[in-house]
C-alpha positions in Angstrom: 2.0 -3.8 6.9 -0.9 -6.1 6.6 -2.2 -9.0 8.5 0.7 -8.8 10.8 1.3 -5.2 10.1 -2.3 -3.8 9.6 -5.9 -4.7 9.7 -7.6 -6.5 7.0 -9.8 -3.4 6.7 -7.0 -1.7 4.6 -8.2 -3.7 1.6 -11.5 -1.7 1.5 -9.3 0.8 -0.4 -6.9 -1.5 -2.3 -8.5 -0.5 -5.7 -7.1 2.8 -6.5 -4.3 4.9 -8.4 -3.0 6.7 -11.3 -1.2 9.7 -12.9 2.1 10.7 -11.1 3.5 13.2 -8.8 6.9 13.5 -10.5 7.8 17.1 -11.2 5.9 18.6 -8.2 7.9 20.5 -5.6 8.2 19.4 -2.1 6.0 22.3 -1.0 3.3 21.3 -3.3 3.3 17.7 -1.9 3.5 19.1 1.7 0.1 21.0 0.9 -1.5 17.5 0.5 -0.2 16.1 3.7 -1.9 16.5 7.2 -0.1 14.2 9.7 -0.5 14.3 13.6 1.7 12.1 15.7 0.0 11.3 18.9 2.2 9.7 21.6 -0.1 10.4 24.7 -1.0 6.7 25.4 2.7 5.7 25.3 3.9 8.7 27.4 1.2 8.1 30.0 2.0 4.3 30.3 5.7 5.2 30.6 5.0 7.5 33.4 3.2 4.8 35.3 6.0 2.4 34.6 8.5 4.9 36.0 6.4 5.5 39.1 6.0 1.6 39.6 9.8 1.1 39.2 10.6 3.7 41.8 8.1 2.3 44.3 5.9 5.4 44.0 2.2 5.1 44.5 0.3 5.2 41.2 -2.9 7.5 41.7 -6.2 7.4 40.1 -5.1 10.6 38.2 -2.2 8.6 36.6 -4.6 6.0 35.3 -7.2 8.3 34.1 -4.5 10.4 32.2 -3.8 6.9 30.4 -7.5 5.8 29.9 -8.5 9.3 28.5 -6.1 9.5 25.8 -7.4 9.2 22.3 -5.1 6.3 21.3 -6.4 4.3 24.3 -10.0 5.0 23.7 -9.9 4.2 20.1 -7.7 1.0 20.6 -10.4 -0.2 23.2 -13.2 0.4 20.7 -11.2 -1.4 17.9 -10.5 -4.4 20.0 -14.3 -4.5 20.9 -15.2 -4.5 17.4 -12.9 -7.4 16.8 -14.7 -9.2 19.8 -11.3 -8.9 21.7 -12.9 -6.7 24.5 -10.5 -5.7 27.4 -11.3 -3.7 30.6 -9.3 -1.0 32.1 -8.5 -3.4 34.9 -7.2 -5.9 32.4 -4.9 -3.1 30.8 -3.6 -2.0 34.4 -2.5 -5.8 35.0 -0.7 -5.5 31.6 1.0 -2.3 32.4 2.0 -3.5 36.0 3.3 -6.8 34.7 7.0 -7.9 35.3 7.4 -8.5 31.5 6.6 -4.8 30.7 8.6 -3.5 33.5 11.7 -5.3 32.0 11.2 -3.5 28.7 10.6 0.0 30.2 14.0 1.5 29.4 14.0 0.2 25.9 10.4 1.5 25.3 11.5 5.1 26.5 14.5 5.0 24.1 12.4 3.6 21.2 9.6 6.3 21.7 12.1 9.1 21.9 13.9 7.8 18.7 10.4 7.5 16.8 9.5 11.1 17.9 12.4 12.4 15.9 11.4 10.4 12.7 10.6 12.5 9.7 7.2 11.4 8.9 6.5 14.1 6.4 9.4 12.8 4.3 7.7 9.3 4.6 4.5 10.8 3.3 6.3 12.5 0.5 7.8 9.3 -0.6 4.3 7.8 -0.6 2.8 10.6 -2.6 5.4 10.0 -5.5 3.6 6.7 -6.1 0.1 8.5 -6.1 -1.8 10.9 -8.4 -2.1 14.5 -8.0 -5.7 14.0 -6.5 -4.4 12.0 -3.7 -4.2 13.4 -0.2 -2.7 11.8 3.0 -4.6 12.9 6.1 -3.9 10.6 9.1 -3.0 10.2 12.6 -0.3 8.2 13.9 -0.5 6.4 17.3 2.8 4.6 18.6 1.2 2.5 21.4 2.2 0.3 24.2 -0.2 -2.6 24.3 -0.4 -6.3 24.8 -0.8 -7.5 21.3 2.3 -6.8 19.1 0.5 -6.1 16.0 0.2 -2.7 14.2 -2.8 -1.7 11.9 -4.9 0.9 10.1 -8.4 1.9 11.2 -11.2 4.1 10.0 -9.6 4.5 6.5 -12.6 6.4 5.1 -13.6 8.3 8.1 -10.8 9.1 10.4 -7.7 7.4 9.1 -5.3 6.4 11.9 -2.2 4.2 11.9 -1.7 2.2 15.3 1.9 1.1 15.5 3.0 -1.3 18.2 6.0 0.4 20.2 8.7 -2.2 19.3 11.9 -1.7 20.9 13.4 -3.9 18.1 12.3 -1.4 15.4 14.6 1.4 14.5 13.5 4.9 13.7 14.5 4.2 10.0 12.3 1.0 10.0 9.6 3.2 11.8 9.7 5.6 9.0 9.6 2.9 6.3 6.5 1.2 8.1 4.7 4.6 8.2 5.4 5.4 4.5 3.8 2.0 3.6 0.8 2.6 5.5 0.5 6.3 4.2 0.5 4.9 0.7 -2.6 2.9 1.5 -4.3 5.9 3.1 -3.5 7.9 -0.1 -5.1 5.0 -2.0 -8.2 5.5 0.0 -8.5 9.2 -0.7 -9.2 8.6 -4.4 -11.1 5.2 -4.5 -13.9 6.8 -6.8 -11.4 7.0 -9.6 -10.6 3.2 -9.4 -14.3 2.4 -9.3 -15.0 4.5 -12.5 -12.0 2.9 -14.2 -13.3 -0.6 -13.4 -16.8 -0.2 -14.4 -16.4 -2.6 -17.2 -15.5 -5.6 -14.9 -17.6 -8.7 -15.8 -20.1 -9.4 -12.9 -18.5 -12.9 -12.2 -15.1 -11.4 -12.2 -15.8 -8.6 -9.9 -14.7 -10.2 -6.6 -11.6 -11.5 -8.1 -10.7 -8.1 -9.4 -11.3 -6.5 -6.2 -8.9 -9.1 -4.6 -6.3 -8.1 -7.2 -6.4 -4.9 -5.4 -4.5 -6.6 -2.6 -1.3 -6.4 -4.7 -1.6 -2.9 -3.3 0.7 -4.3 -0.6 3.4 -4.7 -3.4 2.8 -1.1 -4.5 3.2 0.2 -0.8 6.4 -1.8 -0.4 7.8 -0.1 -3.5 6.6 3.3 -2.6 8.0 3.0 0.9 11.4 2.0 -0.4 11.4 5.0 -2.7 12.2 3.4 -6.1 12.6 0.1 -7.8 16.5 0.1 -7.2 16.2 0.7 -3.5 16.2 -2.5 -1.1 12.6 -2.4 0.6 14.1 -4.1 3.5 17.2 -1.8 4.0 16.1 -0.9 7.4 14.9 -4.4 8.4 16.6 -7.0 10.6 18.7 -9.7 9.1 16.0 -12.2 9.8 13.3 -10.1 8.1 15.5 -9.5 5.1 16.3 -13.2 4.8 12.6 -14.1 4.9 11.8 -11.5 2.2 14.4 -12.8 -0.2 13.3 -16.5 0.5 9.7 -15.6 -0.3 10.6 -13.4 -3.3 12.5 -16.4 -4.7 9.1 -18.3 -4.7 7.6 -15.6 -7.2 6.8 -18.0 -10.0 5.0 -20.6 -8.0 3.2 -18.0 -5.8 1.9 -16.2 -9.1 0.3 -19.6 -10.1 -1.3 -20.1 -6.7 -2.7 -16.7 -6.8 -3.9 -17.1 -10.5 -5.7 -20.2 -9.4 -7.3 -18.3 -6.6 -8.6 -15.7 -9.0 -9.9 -18.6 -11.5 -11.7 -20.3 -8.6 -13.5 -17.0 -7.8 -14.6 -16.3 -11.3 -15.6 -19.9 -12.0 -17.6 -20.1 -8.6 -15.5 -22.9 -7.2 -14.8 -20.5 -4.3 -17.6 -18.6 -2.9 -18.6 -16.7 0.3 -16.4 -16.7 3.4 -14.0 -19.2 1.5 -12.9 -16.5 -0.7 -11.4 -14.5 2.3 -10.1 -17.6 3.9 -8.2 -18.5 0.8 -7.0 -14.9 0.3 -5.7 -14.6 3.9 -3.1 -17.3 3.2 -1.5 -14.9 0.7 -0.7 -12.5 3.5 1.7 -15.0 4.9 3.0 -14.9 8.5 4.6 -11.5 7.6 4.7 -10.5 4.0 3.2 -13.2 1.7 2.4 -13.3 -2.0 0.3 -10.2 -2.0 3.4 -8.3 -1.0 6.1 -10.4 -2.9 4.3 -10.9 -6.1 2.7 -7.4 -6.2 6.2 -5.9 -5.5 8.1 -7.8 -8.0 5.4 -7.0 -10.9 5.5 -3.5 -10.0 9.2 -3.1 -10.1 9.3 -4.9 -13.5 6.6 -2.7 -14.8 8.2 0.6 -13.5 11.5 -0.3 -15.0 10.1 -1.2 -18.4 7.4 1.4 -18.9 8.1 4.1 -16.2 6.1 5.2 -13.2 3.5 6.9 -14.9 2.3 3.7 -16.4 2.8 1.7 -13.2 0.5 4.4 -11.3 -2.0 4.0 -14.0 -2.0 0.3 -13.5 -2.9 0.9 -9.9 -6.2 2.3 -11.0 -7.1 -1.0 -12.5 -5.1 -4.1 -11.3 -6.0 -6.0 -14.4 -3.8 -3.6 -16.4 -1.0 -4.4 -13.9 -1.2 -8.1 -15.0 -1.2 -7.3 -18.8 1.7 -4.6 -18.4 3.6 -7.3 -16.3 3.1 -9.9 -19.0 4.4 -7.5 -21.8 7.6 -6.8 -19.7 8.2 -10.2 -18.5 7.9 -11.9 -22.0 10.6 -9.4 -23.2 12.7 -10.4 -20.4 12.1 -14.1 -21.1 12.9 -13.7 -24.6 16.2 -11.9 -23.8 17.1 -14.8 -21.5 17.4 -12.5 -18.5 14.6 -14.2 -16.5 12.3 -17.2 -16.6 9.2 -15.5 -15.2 5.7 -17.2 -15.2 3.1 -15.1 -17.1 -0.7 -14.7 -16.1 -2.7 -16.9 -18.4 -4.8 -15.8 -21.4 -7.8 -17.5 -19.7 -7.5 -15.2 -16.5 -7.1 -12.0 -18.6 -10.0 -12.9 -20.8 -12.3 -13.9 -17.9 -11.6 -10.9 -15.8 -12.2 -8.5 -18.8 -8.6 -7.6 -19.4 -7.1 -7.7 -22.9 -3.8 -7.0 -24.7 -5.2 -3.7 -25.9 -5.5 -2.6 -22.3 -1.8 -2.1 -22.2 -1.9 0.2 -25.3 -4.4 2.8 -23.6 
């Protein structure tokens, strides 16, 4: 999921979305899905681990089998692009380390479970929160590697999800994680629609509105869950669930912090690299304000106005703010919630208006 769960590059396309898939048959949705699960790297690594545990000599062919897999080649390229180069010899040391040997059986069990996961169902779930024009075309690489992060690469050219093979992650959690990332990839497939919808953004507000697209993490949380009444962390550990509940409880304060971030960009108090530095804080250690604020706004809007309206908001995140304000004010007036609203100043400076919600 991002920062901890995927690359910052995901936000190249967190600006899209719209219409709805409700009413389509599963077969129609499947025609828009192209998924390829490639476990070659993990299988080759496990084969070497088995030989090492048995005291059997590991041949050059064994290593070549690992190093020639597409997941390994692209992982090496990606790390080099992030200035974290590693050599084949470095990777050999990792594979033969006592720490990895101790996990060998658990890794085998986890990979076998993940291979049975229904990723097509995950894609269908993501598509219900995307327009008819969206397609999901991607490769999924479960990989054994030193770093425990997962991420998405080459979103616009060869979309690929790298997932750290984590023995602590069940097949159900794996399916949820993949659904989250598939929603991002579906976003990317229709980015031009979002660009056309946002052509009226004031120049000074454009960077802020682009970062509003990071609320796409909240959209993806909702899509991966399958609906506003489904626990988005149903398949997570107790620790992860507690962290989510704790952070979600900070919604009002986090909304104020994110609002100040947007205003600081528009008013030029924040420029250049300082923008991304501040934005990074909202990813949190696991799932920060981009996730929690985006998710809660999405749930409130969908419950009040329906999924069609929520998907339309994804096309222009300013409309999400307007629609949320409408629904939140109603809840506040009814005494059901005490929700902080986005300020009239931000809506005005970003080019949003109350009439946006009536379109």
